[in-house]
C-alpha positions, 0 to 999 in steps of 0.5 A: 500500500502506498500513500501519495500527497502532492500539490498541483502547481498554482493550486492551494490544494493538496491531493492525497491518494492511496494505492493498494489492494482493496482487502488490505485497505482500512479507514486509516487513510480516510481518518488521516485525510479528514484530520488534515482538512480545516473545520470549514472544509469538513463542514462544507463537505458535510453540507454538500452531502446533505444537499446531494441527499435531498436532491436524490430524494427529490426534496426541495433543497431551497428549504434546507437550513441548519436547525435552530433551537430557541431557548429562554433563560429566566431568573429563578424567583427566590 
């Protein structure tokens, strides 16, 4: 198994790929790849998967938004 990392000239992206037999591959490459990504890159990738899943299910993606919870805080009466 071999892991290759390279940076295309003029791009700020590092490309990672792993080569090997399928039966020899485990999740370690995936874990390493996502740990190298910024929080924003992880969030963006997750959001893209959510949008894609809604499109596949035939749902309106314009209705997507993050869940918002409303809470109130009140002082306790003594």
